[in-house]
Structure formats: structure tokens, C-alpha cells
C-alpha positions as CSV (number, residue, x, y, z in Angstrom):
1,X,46.0,-86.0,-28.3
2,X,48.9,-86.5,-26.2
3,X,52.1,-84.3,-26.5
4,X,55.9,-85.1,-26.1
5,X,57.8,-83.7,-22.6
6,X,61.4,-82.4,-22.2
7,X,63.8,-84.6,-21.4
8,X,65.1,-82.8,-17.9
9,X,63.7,-80.4,-16.0
10,X,64.9,-78.3,-12.5
11,X,62.4,-76.5,-9.7
12,X,62.2,-73.3,-11.8
13,X,61.2,-71.0,-7.9
14,X,58.1,-69.7,-9.8
15,X,54.8,-70.9,-7.6
16,X,52.6,-71.3,-10.7
17,X,55.3,-72.5,-12.4
18,X,56.8,-75.4,-10.9
19,X,58.8,-77.6,-12.8
20,X,60.2,-75.8,-16.0
21,X,62.9,-77.6,-18.7
22,X,66.6,-78.0,-17.4
23,X,67.8,-75.2,-20.3
24,X,65.3,-72.6,-20.2
25,X,65.9,-69.7,-17.8
26,X,64.0,-67.2,-15.5
27,X,64.2,-63.4,-16.1
28,X,62.3,-60.3,-14.4
29,X,59.8,-59.1,-16.4
30,X,62.3,-55.8,-16.6
31,X,64.3,-58.3,-17.7
32,X,62.4,-59.2,-21.0
33,X,60.1,-55.8,-21.3
34,X,60.2,-52.3,-20.0
35,X,57.1,-49.8,-19.7
36,X,55.7,-47.8,-22.8
37,X,55.7,-44.5,-21.6
38,X,55.0,-42.1,-25.2
39,X,52.5,-39.8,-24.3
40,X,49.9,-38.3,-27.2
41,X,50.3,-34.9,-26.1
42,X,49.6,-32.6,-29.0
43,X,47.5,-35.5,-30.2
44,X,50.1,-37.1,-32.3
45,X,48.3,-40.0,-32.7
46,X,44.4,-40.7,-33.1
47,X,43.7,-44.0,-33.9
48,X,41.7,-45.2,-30.9
49,X,42.2,-48.5,-29.6
50,X,40.9,-50.5,-26.6
51,X,41.0,-53.4,-24.8
52,X,38.4,-55.7,-25.7
53,X,37.7,-59.5,-24.9
54,X,41.7,-60.1,-24.9
55,X,41.9,-58.9,-28.2
56,X,42.9,-55.2,-28.8
57,X,40.2,-53.9,-30.7
58,X,39.7,-50.1,-32.6
59,X,37.2,-47.2,-31.6
60,X,35.1,-44.7,-33.4
61,X,37.6,-41.4,-32.1
62,X,34.7,-39.2,-32.2
63,X,31.8,-41.0,-30.8
64,X,33.7,-42.5,-27.6
65,X,30.3,-42.4,-25.7
66,X,31.1,-38.2,-24.4
67,X,34.8,-38.3,-24.1
68,X,36.1,-35.3,-25.9
69,X,39.2,-35.5,-28.3
70,X,41.0,-33.6,-26.1
71,X,40.9,-35.5,-23.3
72,X,43.0,-38.1,-25.3
73,X,46.3,-36.0,-25.3
74,X,46.6,-37.7,-21.8
75,X,46.3,-41.3,-23.5
76,X,49.3,-43.1,-24.6
77,X,50.5,-44.2,-27.8
78,X,51.3,-47.7,-28.2
79,X,53.4,-49.7,-31.1
80,X,52.7,-52.8,-33.0
81,X,53.8,-55.5,-30.9
82,X,53.3,-54.0,-27.5
83,X,51.8,-55.6,-25.0
84,X,49.2,-54.5,-22.8
85,X,47.8,-55.2,-19.8
86,X,44.9,-54.0,-17.6
87,X,45.5,-54.2,-13.4
88,X,42.7,-52.1,-12.6
89,X,39.8,-53.3,-10.6
90,X,41.1,-56.5,-9.3
91,X,39.5,-57.2,-6.6
92,X,35.5,-56.5,-8.6
93,X,36.4,-57.9,-11.7
94,X,38.4,-61.8,-11.6
95,X,36.6,-63.0,-15.0
96,X,38.0,-60.7,-17.9
97,X,40.5,-61.1,-20.1
98,X,43.9,-58.8,-18.8
99,X,45.6,-58.9,-21.6
100,X,46.2,-58.7,-25.5
101,X,48.9,-57.7,-28.0
102,X,49.0,-54.5,-30.1
103,X,48.8,-55.3,-33.6
104,X,48.8,-51.5,-34.8
105,X,49.8,-48.5,-33.3
106,X,47.7,-46.3,-31.9
107,X,46.4,-45.1,-28.7
108,X,44.8,-46.4,-25.6
109,X,43.5,-45.6,-22.0
110,X,47.0,-44.7,-19.8
111,X,45.4,-46.3,-17.4
112,X,46.7,-49.9,-18.3
113,X,50.0,-50.8,-18.9
114,X,51.8,-50.9,-22.0
115,X,55.0,-52.9,-22.3
116,X,57.6,-53.0,-25.1
117,X,59.4,-56.4,-25.2
118,X,62.7,-56.4,-25.6
119,X,64.6,-59.3,-24.5
120,X,61.7,-62.2,-25.4
121,X,59.9,-62.8,-28.3
122,X,56.6,-60.4,-28.7
123,X,54.3,-63.2,-29.3
124,X,55.4,-65.8,-26.9
125,X,55.3,-63.1,-24.0
126,X,51.7,-62.2,-25.1
127,X,51.2,-66.1,-24.6
128,X,52.8,-66.3,-21.8
129,X,51.1,-62.8,-20.1
130,X,48.0,-64.4,-21.1
131,X,48.9,-67.9,-19.6
132,X,49.5,-65.6,-16.5
133,X,46.4,-64.0,-16.7
134,X,44.5,-66.7,-17.4
135,X,46.2,-68.9,-14.2
136,X,44.7,-65.1,-12.1
137,X,48.9,-64.9,-10.9
138,X,48.1,-60.9,-11.3
139,X,45.2,-60.8,-8.4
140,X,47.8,-62.2,-5.7
141,X,51.4,-60.3,-6.7
142,X,52.8,-57.8,-4.4
143,X,51.8,-60.0,-1.3
144,X,48.0,-60.2,-0.8
145,X,44.9,-59.1,-3.2
146,X,45.6,-54.9,-4.7
147,X,43.1,-53.1,-6.5
148,X,45.3,-52.5,-8.8
149,X,48.9,-52.6,-9.7
150,X,51.8,-50.7,-12.1
151,X,55.2,-51.4,-14.0
152,X,56.5,-50.5,-10.6
153,X,54.8,-53.9,-8.9
154,X,55.6,-56.3,-11.7
155,X,58.9,-55.8,-12.7
156,X,60.3,-58.6,-10.5
157,X,57.7,-60.6,-11.6
158,X,59.4,-64.1,-12.5
159,X,59.6,-65.0,-16.3
160,X,59.9,-68.4,-18.0
161,X,62.4,-67.4,-21.3
162,X,63.3,-70.6,-23.5
163,X,65.8,-69.9,-26.2
164,X,64.6,-67.9,-29.1
165,X,64.1,-70.7,-31.8
166,X,61.6,-72.6,-29.0
167,X,60.0,-69.2,-28.8
168,X,59.6,-69.3,-32.4
169,X,58.3,-72.4,-32.1
170,X,55.9,-72.5,-29.4
171,X,54.5,-69.3,-30.9
172,X,53.8,-71.5,-34.3
173,X,52.4,-74.4,-32.5
174,X,49.9,-72.0,-30.1
175,X,49.0,-69.7,-33.5
176,X,48.2,-72.8,-35.0
177,X,46.2,-75.0,-32.0
178,X,44.5,-72.2,-30.8
179,X,43.0,-71.5,-34.3
180,X,41.7,-74.9,-34.8
181,X,40.1,-74.3,-31.3
182,X,38.6,-70.7,-32.1
183,X,36.9,-71.9,-34.9
184,X,35.3,-75.3,-33.2
185,X,33.9,-72.2,-30.7
186,X,32.8,-70.1,-33.4
187,X,30.9,-73.2,-34.7
188,X,29.3,-74.6,-31.4
189,X,28.1,-70.3,-30.7
190,X,26.9,-69.9,-33.7
191,X,24.9,-73.3,-33.1
192,X,23.7,-71.7,-29.7
193,X,22.6,-68.6,-32.0
194,X,20.0,-71.0,-33.8
195,X,18.9,-72.5,-31.2
196,X,18.1,-69.5,-29.5
197,X,16.6,-68.2,-32.9
198,X,14.5,-71.5,-33.5
199,X,12.8,-71.5,-29.4
200,X,11.9,-68.2,-30.0
201,X,10.1,-68.7,-33.5
202,X,8.7,-71.9,-32.1
203,X,6.7,-70.2,-29.2
204,X,5.8,-67.1,-31.4
205,X,4.6,-69.7,-34.0
206,X,2.6,-71.7,-31.4
207,X,1.3,-69.1,-29.9
208,X,0.1,-66.8,-32.8
209,X,-0.4,-69.6,-35.7
210,X,-1.7,-72.1,-33.5
211,X,-0.7,-75.9,-33.8
212,X,-3.0,-77.1,-37.1
213,X,-1.1,-75.7,-40.0
214,X,-4.6,-76.3,-42.0
215,X,-6.1,-73.7,-40.0
216,X,-8.6,-71.6,-41.3
217,X,-6.7,-67.7,-40.4
218,X,-8.4,-64.7,-40.5
219,X,-6.8,-60.4,-40.1
220,X,-6.1,-59.8,-36.6
221,X,-6.6,-56.3,-37.6
222,X,-3.0,-55.7,-35.6
223,X,-0.3,-55.9,-37.6
224,X,2.8,-57.0,-36.1
225,X,0.1,-59.8,-35.3
226,X,-1.2,-60.3,-38.5
227,X,-3.1,-63.6,-39.7
228,X,-4.2,-65.3,-36.8
229,X,-6.4,-68.6,-36.7
230,X,-10.2,-67.7,-37.1
231,X,-11.7,-69.5,-34.3
232,X,-9.1,-67.3,-31.8
233,X,-10.8,-64.4,-30.0
234,X,-8.2,-60.8,-29.2
235,X,-9.0,-59.5,-25.7
236,X,-7.5,-56.6,-24.5
237,X,-4.8,-57.5,-22.1
238,X,-6.4,-56.3,-18.6
239,X,-9.4,-58.3,-19.5
240,X,-7.5,-61.3,-19.1
241,X,-4.3,-60.0,-16.7
242,X,-5.4,-57.3,-13.8
243,X,-2.7,-55.7,-12.5
244,X,-1.9,-56.8,-8.7
245,X,0.0,-55.1,-6.4
246,X,0.4,-56.7,-2.9
247,X,2.7,-54.3,-0.7
248,X,5.3,-55.7,1.8
249,X,4.1,-54.0,4.4
250,X,5.0,-55.6,8.0
251,X,8.0,-57.4,6.2
252,X,5.0,-60.1,6.1
253,X,7.3,-62.6,3.7
254,X,11.1,-62.1,3.6
255,X,12.1,-64.7,0.3
256,X,13.5,-61.8,-1.9
257,X,13.4,-63.0,-5.4
258,X,14.6,-61.3,-9.0
259,X,14.1,-61.4,-12.6
260,X,17.1,-62.4,-14.3
261,X,17.4,-64.2,-18.3
262,X,13.3,-64.6,-18.6
263,X,13.6,-66.3,-14.9
264,X,12.3,-65.1,-11.6
265,X,15.3,-66.7,-8.8
266,X,16.1,-66.5,-5.7
267,X,18.3,-64.1,-4.6
268,X,20.2,-64.2,-0.7
269,X,18.2,-61.1,1.7
270,X,21.2,-60.6,3.5
271,X,23.3,-59.9,1.0
272,X,21.8,-58.2,-1.0
273,X,24.5,-55.6,-2.5
274,X,24.1,-52.7,0.8
275,X,20.2,-53.1,0.1
276,X,18.8,-52.4,3.9
277,X,16.2,-54.9,5.4
278,X,14.1,-52.0,6.2
279,X,13.9,-51.4,2.9
280,X,12.2,-54.4,1.7
281,X,9.0,-53.0,2.9
282,X,8.6,-51.0,0.0
283,X,9.1,-54.2,-2.6
284,X,5.6,-55.8,-3.5
285,X,4.4,-59.5,-3.3
286,X,3.9,-61.9,-5.3
287,X,2.7,-65.2,-5.9
288,X,2.6,-69.0,-8.4
289,X,1.0,-68.5,-11.4
290,X,1.2,-64.3,-11.6
291,X,3.4,-63.2,-14.4
292,X,6.4,-60.3,-13.7
293,X,7.5,-57.8,-16.3
294,X,10.5,-55.8,-16.3
295,X,8.8,-52.1,-18.0
296,X,12.3,-50.4,-17.4
297,X,15.6,-49.1,-18.9
298,X,13.3,-49.7,-22.4
299,X,15.7,-47.5,-24.4
300,X,19.3,-48.6,-23.0
301,X,18.5,-52.2,-23.0
302,X,16.7,-53.7,-25.5
303,X,18.2,-57.9,-25.4
304,X,17.2,-58.6,-21.8
305,X,14.1,-60.7,-21.5
306,X,11.3,-58.8,-19.7
307,X,8.7,-61.3,-18.6
308,X,8.6,-64.2,-16.3
309,X,6.1,-66.6,-14.7
310,X,6.7,-67.1,-11.0
311,X,7.0,-70.1,-9.8
312,X,7.2,-69.6,-6.0
313,X,5.5,-67.2,-3.8
314,X,8.2,-64.5,-2.5
315,X,8.9,-60.4,-3.0
316,X,10.5,-58.5,-5.9
317,X,10.8,-54.8,-5.7
318,X,8.1,-52.8,-7.1
319,X,9.3,-51.1,-10.3
320,X,8.0,-54.2,-11.8
321,X,4.7,-54.6,-13.0
322,X,3.1,-57.6,-11.6
323,X,-0.3,-59.5,-13.3
324,X,-2.6,-62.4,-12.6
325,X,-3.6,-64.4,-15.6
326,X,-7.8,-64.8,-15.1
327,X,-10.0,-67.0,-17.0
328,X,-6.3,-67.8,-19.2
329,X,-3.8,-70.4,-18.7
330,X,-0.9,-68.8,-17.1
331,X,1.7,-70.7,-18.7
332,X,0.4,-69.8,-22.3
333,X,0.6,-66.2,-21.7
334,X,3.7,-66.6,-19.9
335,X,4.6,-67.9,-23.8
336,X,2.3,-65.4,-25.8
337,X,3.5,-62.8,-23.5
338,X,7.1,-64.1,-24.0
339,X,6.5,-64.1,-27.5
340,X,6.2,-60.6,-27.7
341,X,8.7,-59.8,-25.5
342,X,11.7,-61.5,-28.2
343,X,9.6,-59.7,-31.2
344,X,9.6,-56.1,-29.5
345,X,6.7,-55.5,-29.0
346,X,7.2,-53.4,-26.1
347,X,9.6,-51.0,-27.0
348,X,7.1,-49.7,-29.5
349,X,3.9,-49.2,-27.2
350,X,2.6,-46.1,-26.3
351,X,2.9,-44.4,-29.7
352,X,7.1,-44.5,-29.7
353,X,10.0,-45.6,-28.0
354,X,9.7,-45.1,-24.2
355,X,11.9,-45.3,-21.6
356,X,9.9,-47.6,-18.4
357,X,6.4,-48.3,-18.5
358,X,3.1,-48.7,-16.7
359,X,0.4,-51.3,-17.0
360,X,-2.0,-48.7,-17.4
361,X,0.3,-48.5,-20.8
362,X,-0.1,-52.1,-21.7
363,X,-3.3,-52.5,-20.5
364,X,-4.8,-52.2,-23.9
365,X,-2.4,-54.8,-25.5
366,X,-4.4,-57.0,-27.8
367,X,-4.2,-60.3,-26.6
368,X,-4.6,-63.4,-28.3
369,X,-7.1,-66.5,-26.7
370,X,-7.6,-69.6,-28.1
371,X,-9.6,-71.7,-26.2
372,X,-9.5,-73.6,-23.3
373,X,-8.0,-77.2,-24.7
374,X,-5.7,-75.1,-27.2
375,X,-4.1,-73.7,-25.0
376,X,-3.2,-76.5,-23.0
377,X,-2.2,-78.4,-26.2
378,X,0.3,-75.5,-26.8
379,X,1.6,-75.2,-23.8
380,X,2.5,-79.1,-24.1
381,X,3.7,-78.8,-26.6
382,X,6.0,-75.9,-25.6
383,X,7.3,-77.3,-22.6
384,X,8.7,-80.4,-24.6
385,X,10.1,-78.2,-27.5
386,X,11.7,-75.9,-25.2
387,X,12.9,-78.4,-23.6
388,X,14.7,-80.4,-26.0
389,X,16.1,-77.1,-27.4
390,X,17.5,-76.0,-24.1
391,X,19.2,-79.0,-23.9
392,X,20.7,-78.9,-27.1
393,X,21.6,-75.3,-26.0
394,X,23.3,-76.9,-22.9
395,X,25.5,-79.7,-25.0
396,X,27.0,-77.1,-26.9
397,X,27.7,-74.5,-24.2
398,X,29.4,-77.0,-22.3
399,X,31.1,-78.2,-25.4
400,X,32.2,-74.2,-25.8
401,X,33.4,-74.4,-22.1
402,X,35.4,-77.6,-22.0
403,X,37.1,-76.1,-25.7
404,X,37.8,-72.8,-23.5
405,X,39.7,-74.8,-20.9
406,X,41.5,-77.1,-23.6
407,X,42.7,-73.4,-25.4
408,X,44.2,-72.0,-21.6
409,X,45.8,-75.6,-20.7
410,X,47.7,-75.7,-23.3
411,X,48.6,-72.4,-23.7
412,X,49.8,-72.5,-19.7
413,X,51.9,-76.2,-20.5
414,X,53.6,-74.9,-23.7
415,X,54.9,-71.6,-22.3
416,X,55.7,-73.1,-19.7
417,X,57.4,-76.7,-21.0
418,X,55.1,-78.8,-19.2
419,X,54.9,-80.1,-23.3
420,X,57.7,-80.0,-25.9
421,X,55.9,-78.6,-29.0
422,X,59.3,-78.4,-31.3
423,X,58.7,-81.3,-33.0
424,X,55.6,-80.0,-34.0
425,X,56.4,-77.5,-36.1
426,X,57.9,-77.1,-39.2
427,X,61.6,-76.3,-38.5
428,X,63.4,-73.0,-40.1
429,X,65.7,-73.8,-42.6
430,X,69.3,-73.1,-41.1
431,X,71.0,-69.5,-43.7
């Protein structure tokens, strides 16, 4: 859908904005907002707020990760309609949304900048600063990249200022259009979740129940496996996948690998976040068709995929466990272990929740073993089905990206006057 433009434009003098409608003004930030400096000394307020994904959300003040209640006296009080900016960690974090409008009175860390709009509509200014945020304006303020900034660094930042009725119209238009886009994004995100669940269910069913719906079943004797095909065998894990540890002594290998989101990926050995090259002698060599486990940080991380099939020779941290499938199809075993992984089998091994485990803790893990031909058929089936589901998921994720880009572009166009939206929303009746 195309939108109308204004009749006349002039150069704004704002590098990241360009031309503005001729009748719009330009003011420094200090001309449309002032810094909020209301301290919470004496614990006047205990409604704890936080900036999260571009929104101000409530947090439980009694369970704030060990932060003592008396420390909240150092927080600042914010009011409904204020705008909060997180202008810290600018060098390291260029992806987070750094602005949000406050919807209720509360307290928020004093590390953030709180603005009280006084010469522009709060809702309009919130959209404008979000456009500046998405356009990475804050990252180059003050003559170069800064680690953090304060109000003094921003107070001269030029702000595009339309008339009050236009601000109201722009806000109403963006509220309506972003709500539509957000609803479409939510639908696609729900679809991504459903596809991921479908993928997991497909893998779990194939590797624990087989591909023949009418096959005779038997009790596995394992609570979390239940009924399994009657002609399948069950063996301890070490019988089909002994541990293989090959040290990288003498730096025999320098193809640095890492376990990421259930895949083994390459990393640049020259820029491994400060890890010295000589330390790679402590790494282990892994080879194609081996399987790697990450059995560390079990208590704190229950979302990561912890297993992956090795596709190429390289080195990986010795904190991970590597096994070599023996007498079993490597890709079938990888799918089986992925099923165990997503159903959280590893989290309760060894008689209770453990922070970390080693091969000795999982060597007796019951392992389902179909006949060789069935293993091959299961692998072929799952390769095809997961490829279809992955393609659908990628399509949904692309749609989400495009919708978010459209949202950002629409906000930027409306608040900088690149489009005239005044005729696209109901106008307030004259008194």
C-alpha cells in the first residue's frame, strides 16, 4: 500500500532525516523533553519496572536476582508518559531496542535516562525516538562511537516537530498500523512454535515407535520410553556409542568447531574472543559421524539443544563429550539422542538434577535399536520430513523479518514526514 506525501518539503539539516515537510519545525531534544531526576530515596515507590524488548514491564521487587531491597533507593521514579532510553553498552550491543514509553508510575534503574516530554506529545515523541533507535542514531552521537551517554550528550539532538494535530494523527495512524503488523507477527511466531513442536514430535515418534503404525509393541521397562516396537532391542548406551577422546596435543588440528543450536559450526580460530591459540592443545579432535554432547550448565540452561552430529574433522572444547557410534547408524542415533534431548532426559539422569555430567553418568542410558534396515528407513523419512518443516519455518521467519522491517520503516516514514497520514485517520471534531 502506498501513502500520500506532503506538498512541500525543505531540507531539515538533520543528517539521518533529510527533507521534512516545509511547515514542520526542528527543535533540540531539550526543547521537547527534560530529564527526569526524581530519586527513590526513602523507598517512596516499590513498583519495579524494567526495559525489555522495547517495552517497559513490571518485575517482582522481592525476587530481583538477589538485589537487596535497600538498593532500590538508588533507583529513579518514572511517571506515566515518560520515555526511557538505555544508553549503556553502546559498543557491544547494537541490536537491542533502547527506547520505551512508560505506562505507569514506578521505579527503574538510574543507569537509564528518563525523559519527561514537555513540548511534544509523549506518544509521538516515543515513536520518533524509536525511529531514531532503529536507525542507530544514538550509536554515533557526540562525534563518535561511545560506550554510554547521558542527557548532556543528547540534549542538542535535533527533533522533528510537526503541529499538535499532526502529532495526534501520526500517533493514531501508527497505533492502528503497528497493531495490525504486531498481530501478523504474533501469528507467524505462533506458527514457528507449532512447526518446532511438530518437528520434535515427528522425530520422537519415529525413533521410539517406528514407522509402522500397526507394529506389535512391548513395554520397554523404561518409564520415559513406555511402549516400543516389539522387535526392537534395547542396549546400554556404551555398547553402541563408546566415548572417544582424542587430544589435540601438538596442535595437530586447527579447524575450530563449536556446538550451536544443535549443529556443529565452524569458528575463526584467530578471533576466538581472546582465547590464546596455544590453549587449543587442550581441545579434543572430533571426526565425521561422531556425536558431541554438551552436558554442562544443566541447571541453568534447559532450552539449548545439547547434541549434534559431526560433519567434518576439527577441534572442539574438551568440556564436551564425544562418542563414536559403533554397530548403529550414526544419523539414526543422532535423531534418537535429539529426541532424548528435547524431552529433557539428560536433565534428570544420575538420580536427580545435576549441574554437569560426564560419559560415566550416561553410559547406561537405555538406547533403542531397530533392525539396520529400519534405522536407514527412519533416517530417510526424518531427513525428508524435517527438511519440509525447516523450509516452512524458514519461510515464517522470513515473513517475521519482513513484517518487522515494514513496521520500522512505517514508523520512520510517519514521524519524519515522508508520508502524510493526516487524511488516513479520523480527525477530532472541532469544539
